[in-house]
C-alpha positions as CSV (number, residue, x, y, z in Angstrom):
1,M,10.8,18.5,40.4
2,D,9.5,15.2,39.3
3,P,11.0,14.1,36.0
4,Q,8.6,14.3,33.1
5,E,9.0,12.5,29.8
6,K,9.2,14.7,26.7
7,V,6.5,13.5,24.3
8,A,8.8,14.3,21.4
9,D,11.3,11.7,22.7
10,S,8.8,8.9,22.7
11,P,8.9,6.8,19.5
12,L,5.7,7.0,17.3
13,P,5.5,3.9,15.2
14,L,3.4,4.1,12.0
15,T,2.7,2.0,9.0
16,F,2.1,3.5,5.6
17,S,-1.3,1.9,5.7
18,E,-2.1,4.2,8.6
19,L,-0.4,7.2,7.1
20,R,-2.4,7.0,3.9
21,Y,-5.6,7.7,5.9
22,Y,-4.0,10.7,7.5
23,F,-2.9,12.1,4.1
24,Q,-6.4,11.5,2.6
25,C,-8.1,13.0,5.7
26,P,-6.7,13.5,9.2
27,Y,-10.2,13.2,10.7
28,D,-10.7,9.8,8.9
29,F,-7.4,8.7,10.5
30,K,-8.8,9.8,13.9
31,L,-12.0,7.9,13.5
32,R,-10.3,4.7,12.4
33,F,-7.2,4.5,14.6
34,L,-8.2,6.5,17.7
35,Y,-11.9,5.8,17.9
36,D,-11.8,2.3,16.3
37,F,-14.5,2.9,13.7
38,D,-14.7,0.2,11.1
39,A,-15.7,0.4,7.5
40,P,-18.6,-1.6,6.2
41,V,-17.8,-5.2,5.1
42,N,-17.3,-5.7,1.4
43,R,-18.4,-9.0,-0.1
44,A,-15.1,-9.2,-1.9
45,L,-13.0,-8.5,1.2
46,G,-9.8,-10.5,0.9
47,F,-9.5,-10.5,-2.8
48,G,-6.5,-8.1,-2.9
49,K,-4.7,-9.9,-0.1
50,S,-5.3,-13.3,-1.8
51,L,-3.8,-12.0,-5.0
52,H,-0.8,-10.6,-3.1
53,D,-0.3,-14.0,-1.3
54,A,-0.4,-15.8,-4.7
55,L,2.1,-13.4,-6.1
56,C,4.3,-13.9,-3.1
57,Q,4.4,-17.6,-3.8
58,I,5.2,-16.9,-7.5
59,H,8.1,-14.7,-6.5
60,A,9.4,-17.0,-3.8
61,E,9.4,-19.9,-6.2
62,S,11.1,-17.8,-8.9
63,I,13.9,-16.8,-6.5
64,R,14.5,-20.4,-5.8
65,G,14.7,-21.1,-9.5
66,N,11.3,-22.6,-10.1
67,V,9.5,-20.0,-12.2
68,P,5.7,-20.8,-12.4
69,T,3.9,-20.9,-15.7
70,I,0.4,-19.8,-16.7
71,A,-0.7,-23.4,-16.1
72,D,-0.1,-23.0,-12.4
73,A,-2.6,-20.1,-12.1
74,P,-5.7,-22.2,-11.1
75,K,-3.7,-24.0,-8.4
76,L,-2.3,-20.7,-7.0
77,V,-5.9,-19.3,-6.8
78,Q,-7.2,-22.5,-5.2
79,D,-4.4,-22.3,-2.5
80,H,-4.6,-18.6,-1.7
81,L,-8.1,-17.2,-2.5
82,H,-9.9,-16.6,0.8
83,L,-13.1,-14.5,0.8
84,P,-14.8,-15.0,4.1
85,F,-17.8,-12.8,3.3
86,A,-18.4,-13.7,-0.4
87,N,-21.6,-15.2,-1.7
88,T,-21.6,-17.7,-4.6
89,Q,-21.6,-15.2,-7.4
90,V,-18.9,-13.0,-5.9
91,L,-16.7,-16.1,-5.3
92,E,-17.2,-17.4,-8.9
93,N,-16.3,-13.9,-10.3
94,S,-13.3,-13.6,-8.0
95,V,-11.9,-17.0,-9.0
96,R,-12.2,-16.1,-12.7
97,G,-10.7,-12.6,-12.1
98,A,-7.8,-13.9,-10.0
99,E,-6.9,-16.6,-12.5
100,K,-7.0,-14.1,-15.3
101,A,-4.8,-11.6,-13.4
102,L,-2.2,-14.2,-12.5
103,R,-2.1,-15.7,-16.0
104,Q,-1.7,-12.2,-17.4
105,Y,1.1,-11.4,-14.9
106,I,3.1,-14.5,-15.5
107,E,2.7,-14.2,-19.3
108,K,3.7,-10.6,-19.4
109,H,6.4,-10.6,-16.8
110,G,7.8,-14.1,-17.0
111,D,11.2,-12.8,-18.1
112,H,11.4,-10.5,-15.1
113,L,10.9,-13.4,-12.7
114,T,14.5,-14.6,-13.3
115,R,15.8,-11.2,-12.0
116,L,14.2,-10.9,-8.6
117,E,16.1,-9.7,-5.6
118,H,13.5,-9.7,-2.7
119,A,9.8,-10.4,-2.2
120,E,7.8,-9.0,0.7
121,K,10.8,-7.2,2.2
122,T,10.2,-5.5,5.5
123,V,11.7,-2.1,5.9
124,E,11.8,0.4,8.9
125,L,12.7,4.1,8.8
126,K,13.6,6.0,11.9
127,L,13.0,9.6,11.1
128,A,13.2,12.9,13.1
129,D,11.3,13.5,16.3
130,G,10.9,9.7,17.0
131,I,8.7,9.0,13.9
132,V,9.2,5.4,12.9
133,V,7.6,4.1,9.7
134,N,7.3,0.4,9.0
135,G,6.3,-1.2,5.7
136,Q,6.6,-4.1,3.4
137,I,7.8,-3.9,-0.2
138,D,5.9,-6.2,-2.4
139,L,8.8,-6.9,-4.8
140,I,12.4,-5.7,-5.5
141,R,13.7,-6.7,-8.9
142,R,16.5,-5.9,-11.4
143,T,15.6,-4.6,-14.8
144,D,17.3,-5.9,-18.0
145,T,19.6,-2.8,-17.7
146,N,20.5,-3.9,-14.1
147,E,18.6,-1.1,-12.4
148,I,16.8,-1.7,-9.1
149,A,13.0,-1.4,-9.3
150,I,10.7,-1.3,-6.2
151,V,7.3,-2.7,-7.2
152,D,3.9,-2.3,-5.5
153,F,0.9,-4.4,-6.7
154,K,-2.7,-3.1,-6.7
155,S,-6.0,-4.8,-7.5
156,G,-9.5,-3.6,-8.0
157,E,-10.1,-4.0,-4.2
158,D,-7.4,-1.4,-3.5
159,T,-9.0,2.0,-3.6
160,Q,-5.8,3.9,-2.8
161,P,-5.3,6.7,-5.3
162,Q,-2.2,6.4,-7.5
163,E,-0.7,9.5,-6.0
164,M,-0.8,7.9,-2.6
165,T,0.9,4.8,-3.9
166,R,3.6,7.0,-5.4
167,L,4.1,8.6,-2.0
168,Q,4.3,5.1,-0.4
169,L,6.9,3.9,-2.9
170,Q,9.1,7.0,-2.2
171,V,9.1,6.0,1.5
172,Y,9.9,2.4,0.5
173,A,12.8,3.6,-1.7
174,A,14.2,5.4,1.4
175,G,13.6,2.3,3.5
176,Y,15.4,0.1,0.9
177,Q,18.4,2.4,0.9
178,K,18.5,2.3,4.7
179,A,18.3,-1.5,4.8
180,T,20.7,-2.3,2.1
181,G,22.9,0.8,1.6
182,K,22.0,0.7,-2.1
183,D,19.9,3.2,-4.0
184,A,16.8,2.2,-5.9
185,D,16.5,3.5,-9.4
186,L,12.9,3.0,-10.2
187,V,9.5,2.6,-8.6
188,E,6.6,0.8,-10.3
189,I,2.9,0.4,-9.7
190,H,1.4,-2.7,-11.2
191,N,-2.4,-2.8,-11.6
192,L,-2.9,-6.6,-11.7
193,E,-6.4,-6.6,-13.2
194,V,-5.8,-4.3,-16.1
195,G,-2.1,-5.1,-16.5
196,H,-1.1,-1.4,-16.5
197,I,2.3,-0.3,-15.1
198,H,3.2,3.2,-13.9
199,R,6.9,3.6,-13.7
200,E,9.1,6.6,-12.7
201,E,12.7,7.3,-11.6
202,V,13.6,7.7,-8.0
203,K,14.9,11.2,-7.3
204,E,16.6,12.1,-4.1
205,A,14.9,15.5,-3.8
206,V,11.5,13.9,-4.2
207,V,12.2,11.2,-1.6
208,Q,13.4,13.9,0.9
209,Q,10.2,15.9,0.3
210,T,8.2,12.8,1.0
211,L,10.0,12.0,4.2
212,D,9.5,15.6,5.3
213,R,5.8,15.2,4.8
214,V,5.8,12.0,6.8
215,V,7.6,13.7,9.7
216,H,5.1,16.6,9.6
217,A,2.2,14.1,9.6
218,G,3.7,12.2,12.6
219,K,4.0,15.4,14.5
220,Q,0.4,16.3,13.8
221,I,-0.8,12.8,14.8
222,R,1.3,13.0,18.1
223,D,-0.3,16.4,18.8
224,L,-3.8,15.0,18.0
225,N,-4.2,17.8,15.4
226,L,-6.5,15.8,13.2
227,P,-9.1,18.2,11.7
228,K,-11.8,17.5,9.1
229,H,-11.4,18.9,5.6
230,E,-12.8,22.4,5.5
231,K,-15.2,21.6,2.8
232,W,-16.4,18.7,0.6
233,C,-13.7,17.3,-1.6
234,D,-12.7,14.2,-3.5
235,A,-11.6,12.4,-0.3
236,C,-15.2,12.9,1.0
237,S,-16.7,11.3,-2.1
238,S,-15.0,7.9,-1.4
239,C,-14.9,8.0,2.4
240,D,-16.6,5.3,4.4
241,M,-17.0,7.6,7.4
242,V,-18.3,10.7,5.6
243,G,-21.8,10.4,7.0
244,I,-20.4,11.0,10.5
245,C,-19.0,14.4,9.9
246,R,-20.9,16.0,7.0
247,T,-23.3,15.5,4.1
248,K,-22.8,16.1,0.5
249,P,-23.4,19.8,-0.6
250,G,-27.0,20.3,-1.4
251,V,-28.2,17.3,0.6
252,G,-28.0,18.6,4.2
253,A,-27.1,21.5,6.4
254,N,-23.7,20.4,7.5
255,S,-22.0,20.3,4.1
Protein backbone atom coordinates (compact mmCIF):
# COMPACT_ATOMS: atom_id res chain seq x y z
CA MET A 1 0.00 0.00 0.00
CA ASP A 2 1.17 3.48 -0.73
CA PRO A 3 1.93 5.40 2.49
CA GLN A 4 -0.63 8.05 3.38
CA GLU A 5 -0.02 10.90 5.75
CA LYS A 6 -2.38 11.08 8.70
CA VAL A 7 -4.02 14.48 8.73
CA ALA A 8 -3.90 14.54 12.52
CA ASP A 9 -0.08 14.33 12.37
CA SER A 10 0.22 17.50 10.26
CA PRO A 11 0.79 20.66 12.33
CA LEU A 12 -2.01 23.23 12.15
CA PRO A 13 -0.57 26.67 12.96
CA LEU A 14 -3.09 29.25 14.19
CA THR A 15 -2.90 32.72 15.67
CA PHE A 16 -5.36 33.93 18.25
CA SER A 17 -6.46 36.61 15.79
CA GLU A 18 -7.68 33.75 13.60
CA LEU A 19 -9.10 31.74 16.48
CA ARG A 20 -11.22 34.61 17.73
CA TYR A 21 -13.17 34.59 14.46
CA TYR A 22 -13.80 30.87 14.86
CA PHE A 23 -15.04 31.34 18.43
CA GLN A 24 -17.35 34.16 17.35
CA CYS A 25 -18.65 32.26 14.33
CA PRO A 26 -17.08 29.27 12.52
CA TYR A 27 -18.67 30.34 9.24
CA ASP A 28 -17.13 33.82 9.57
CA PHE A 29 -13.74 32.10 9.98
CA LYS A 30 -14.45 30.09 6.83
CA LEU A 31 -15.31 33.16 4.77
CA ARG A 32 -12.28 35.13 5.93
CA PHE A 33 -9.50 32.56 5.98
CA LEU A 34 -10.60 29.88 3.51
CA TYR A 35 -12.49 32.00 0.96
CA ASP A 36 -10.47 35.23 1.47
CA PHE A 37 -13.42 37.59 1.97
CA ASP A 38 -12.34 41.01 3.25
CA ALA A 39 -14.23 43.35 5.56
CA PRO A 40 -15.12 46.86 4.32
CA VAL A 41 -12.38 49.45 4.85
CA ASN A 42 -12.80 51.67 7.91
CA ARG A 43 -11.63 55.29 7.59
CA ALA A 44 -9.86 54.91 10.96
CA LEU A 45 -8.12 51.68 9.96
CA GLY A 46 -4.68 51.66 11.56
CA PHE A 47 -5.57 53.64 14.68
CA GLY A 48 -5.36 50.67 17.02
CA LYS A 49 -2.06 49.44 15.57
CA SER A 50 -0.62 52.96 15.72
CA LEU A 51 -1.46 53.18 19.43
CA HIS A 52 0.09 49.75 20.01
CA ASP A 53 3.27 50.82 18.17
CA ALA A 54 3.51 53.99 20.27
CA LEU A 55 3.03 51.95 23.45
CA CYS A 56 5.70 49.52 22.31
CA GLN A 57 8.17 52.40 22.07
CA ILE A 58 7.10 53.67 25.52
CA HIS A 59 7.70 50.24 27.00
CA ALA A 60 10.98 49.63 25.15
CA GLU A 61 12.35 52.99 26.31
CA SER A 62 11.17 52.30 29.86
CA ILE A 63 12.92 48.91 29.93
CA ARG A 64 16.10 50.71 28.90
CA GLY A 65 15.61 53.12 31.81
CA ASN A 66 14.26 56.09 29.83
CA VAL A 67 10.67 56.38 31.03
CA PRO A 68 8.72 58.79 28.74
CA THR A 69 6.65 61.65 30.15
CA ILE A 70 3.30 63.08 29.05
CA ALA A 71 5.25 65.76 27.16
CA ASP A 72 6.45 63.02 24.80
CA ALA A 73 2.91 62.09 23.69
CA PRO A 74 2.69 64.43 20.63
CA LYS A 75 6.03 63.17 19.26
CA LEU A 76 5.00 59.55 19.81
CA VAL A 77 1.79 60.16 17.86
CA GLN A 78 3.64 61.98 15.10
CA ASP A 79 6.09 59.08 14.75
CA HIS A 80 3.58 56.22 14.83
CA LEU A 81 0.14 57.34 13.69
CA HIS A 82 -0.53 55.88 10.25
CA LEU A 83 -4.08 56.00 8.86
CA PRO A 84 -3.87 55.30 5.12
CA PHE A 85 -7.62 55.70 4.47
CA ALA A 86 -8.42 58.62 6.77
CA ASN A 87 -9.87 61.90 5.55
CA THR A 88 -8.89 65.20 7.17
CA GLN A 89 -11.56 65.09 9.87
CA VAL A 90 -10.82 61.49 10.85
CA LEU A 91 -7.09 62.26 10.96
CA GLU A 92 -7.55 65.31 13.20
CA ASN A 93 -9.83 63.41 15.57
CA SER A 94 -7.42 60.49 15.65
CA VAL A 95 -4.44 62.69 16.51
CA ARG A 96 -6.35 64.24 19.42
CA GLY A 97 -7.63 60.86 20.59
CA ALA A 98 -4.22 59.20 20.37
CA GLU A 99 -2.46 62.00 22.25
CA LYS A 100 -5.11 61.93 24.97
CA ALA A 101 -4.86 58.13 25.31
CA LEU A 102 -1.06 58.18 25.58
CA ARG A 103 -0.98 61.07 28.06
CA GLN A 104 -3.59 59.32 30.16
CA TYR A 105 -1.65 56.05 30.06
CA ILE A 106 1.69 57.61 31.01
CA GLU A 107 0.13 59.71 33.78
CA LYS A 108 -1.82 56.80 35.26
CA HIS A 109 0.76 54.04 34.83
CA GLY A 110 4.06 55.88 35.01
CA ASP A 111 4.99 54.07 38.23
CA HIS A 112 4.43 50.71 36.51
CA LEU A 113 6.87 51.56 33.74
CA THR A 114 9.83 50.95 36.03
CA ARG A 115 8.75 47.34 36.61
CA LEU A 116 8.43 45.98 33.08
CA GLU A 117 9.71 42.53 32.16
CA HIS A 118 8.91 42.17 28.43
CA ALA A 119 7.13 44.10 25.67
CA GLU A 120 5.70 42.46 22.53
CA LYS A 121 6.85 38.99 23.60
CA THR A 122 6.18 36.26 21.04
CA VAL A 123 4.88 32.97 22.41
CA GLU A 124 4.13 29.61 20.80
CA LEU A 125 2.07 26.76 22.21
CA LYS A 126 2.22 23.25 20.77
CA LEU A 127 -0.96 21.50 21.85
CA ALA A 128 -2.56 18.11 21.23
CA ASP A 129 -3.20 16.79 17.70
CA GLY A 130 -0.64 19.09 16.11
CA ILE A 131 -2.46 22.32 17.02
CA VAL A 132 0.08 25.15 17.28
CA VAL A 133 -0.98 28.59 18.56
CA ASN A 134 1.21 31.65 18.01
CA GLY A 135 0.68 35.02 19.62
CA GLN A 136 2.31 38.17 20.88
CA ILE A 137 1.84 39.45 24.42
CA ASP A 138 1.58 43.24 24.49
CA LEU A 139 3.24 43.64 27.88
CA ILE A 140 4.49 41.60 30.83
CA ARG A 141 5.08 43.56 34.03
CA ARG A 142 5.60 43.06 37.73
CA THR A 143 3.13 44.56 40.19
CA ASP A 144 4.17 46.38 43.34
CA THR A 145 3.68 43.06 45.17
CA ASN A 146 6.04 41.33 42.71
CA GLU A 147 3.30 39.41 40.87
CA ILE A 148 3.57 38.79 37.13
CA ALA A 149 0.80 40.45 35.09
CA ILE A 150 0.13 39.76 31.40
CA VAL A 151 -1.40 42.85 29.78
CA ASP A 152 -3.37 43.32 26.57
CA PHE A 153 -4.24 46.78 25.23
CA LYS A 154 -7.46 47.61 23.42
CA SER A 155 -8.62 50.76 21.64
CA GLY A 156 -11.95 51.87 20.22
CA GLU A 157 -10.94 50.35 16.87
CA ASP A 158 -10.77 46.92 18.50
CA THR A 159 -14.23 45.38 18.39
CA GLN A 160 -13.23 42.13 20.08
CA PRO A 161 -15.59 41.39 23.01
CA GLN A 162 -14.02 41.40 26.47
CA GLU A 163 -14.81 37.71 26.92
CA MET A 164 -12.77 36.93 23.81
CA THR A 165 -9.84 38.96 25.14
CA ARG A 166 -10.06 37.07 28.43
CA LEU A 167 -9.81 33.84 26.46
CA GLN A 168 -6.83 35.21 24.56
CA LEU A 169 -5.01 36.14 27.76
CA GLN A 170 -5.54 32.68 29.26
CA VAL A 171 -3.80 31.26 26.16
CA TYR A 172 -1.00 33.80 26.57
CA ALA A 173 -0.63 32.87 30.25
CA ALA A 174 -0.02 29.28 29.15
CA GLY A 175 2.40 30.53 26.47
CA TYR A 176 4.30 32.61 29.02
CA GLN A 177 4.63 29.59 31.31
CA LYS A 178 5.87 27.46 28.41
CA ALA A 179 8.41 30.07 27.30
CA THR A 180 9.80 31.04 30.72
CA GLY A 181 8.96 28.18 33.08
CA LYS A 182 7.30 30.73 35.37
CA ASP A 183 3.60 31.12 36.13
CA ALA A 184 1.76 34.37 35.48
CA ASP A 185 -0.33 35.61 38.41
CA LEU A 186 -2.67 38.10 36.74
CA VAL A 187 -4.12 39.02 33.37
CA GLU A 188 -5.17 42.60 32.59
CA ILE A 189 -7.17 44.22 29.80
CA HIS A 190 -6.42 47.93 29.37
CA ASN A 191 -8.91 50.02 27.39
CA LEU A 192 -6.67 52.87 26.27
CA GLU A 193 -9.31 55.41 25.33
CA VAL A 194 -11.40 55.24 28.51
CA GLY A 195 -8.60 54.21 30.86
CA HIS A 196 -10.52 51.23 32.24
CA ILE A 197 -8.65 48.13 33.45
CA HIS A 198 -10.16 44.66 33.86
CA ARG A 199 -7.97 42.44 36.04
CA GLU A 200 -8.32 38.85 37.18
CA GLU A 201 -6.18 36.07 38.65
CA VAL A 202 -4.74 33.31 36.50
CA LYS A 203 -6.19 29.97 37.57
CA GLU A 204 -4.72 26.71 36.30
CA ALA A 205 -8.12 25.07 35.84
CA VAL A 206 -9.41 27.98 33.73
CA VAL A 207 -6.26 27.98 31.60
CA GLN A 208 -6.64 24.25 30.95
CA GLN A 209 -10.30 24.66 30.01
CA THR A 210 -9.27 27.37 27.55
CA LEU A 211 -6.58 25.18 25.99
CA ASP A 212 -9.09 22.35 25.63
CA ARG A 213 -11.39 24.75 23.75
CA VAL A 214 -8.52 25.75 21.47
CA VAL A 215 -7.68 22.12 20.67
CA HIS A 216 -11.35 21.39 19.92
CA ALA A 217 -11.49 24.47 17.67
CA GLY A 218 -8.35 23.34 15.85
CA LYS A 219 -9.86 19.90 15.20
CA GLN A 220 -13.04 21.47 13.84
CA ILE A 221 -11.03 23.76 11.55
CA ARG A 222 -8.91 20.85 10.31
CA ASP A 223 -12.07 18.84 9.57
CA LEU A 224 -13.63 21.90 7.84
CA ASN A 225 -16.56 21.69 10.23
CA LEU A 226 -17.36 25.40 10.07
CA PRO A 227 -21.14 25.87 10.22
CA LYS A 228 -23.21 29.03 10.51
CA HIS A 229 -24.95 29.88 13.74
CA GLU A 230 -28.33 28.20 13.82
CA LYS A 231 -30.14 31.50 14.29
CA TRP A 232 -29.51 35.22 14.54
CA CYS A 233 -27.37 36.09 17.58
CA ASP A 234 -25.12 38.85 18.96
CA ALA A 235 -22.27 37.72 16.68
CA CYS A 236 -24.50 38.31 13.66
CA SER A 237 -25.26 41.87 14.79
CA SER A 238 -21.62 42.94 14.52
CA CYS A 239 -20.52 40.67 11.65
CA ASP A 240 -19.10 42.22 8.47
CA MET A 241 -20.18 39.17 6.46
CA VAL A 242 -23.71 38.68 7.79
CA GLY A 243 -25.37 39.72 4.53
CA ILE A 244 -23.81 36.73 2.79
CA CYS A 245 -25.47 34.08 4.93
CA ARG A 246 -28.67 35.58 6.38
CA THR A 247 -30.74 38.66 7.03
CA LYS A 248 -31.95 40.05 10.30
CA PRO A 249 -35.17 38.48 11.62
CA GLY A 250 -38.18 40.27 10.23
CA VAL A 251 -36.23 41.70 7.27
CA GLY A 252 -35.92 38.74 4.90
CA ALA A 253 -36.76 35.10 4.42
CA ASN A 254 -33.36 33.60 5.32
CA SER A 255 -33.22 34.77 8.95
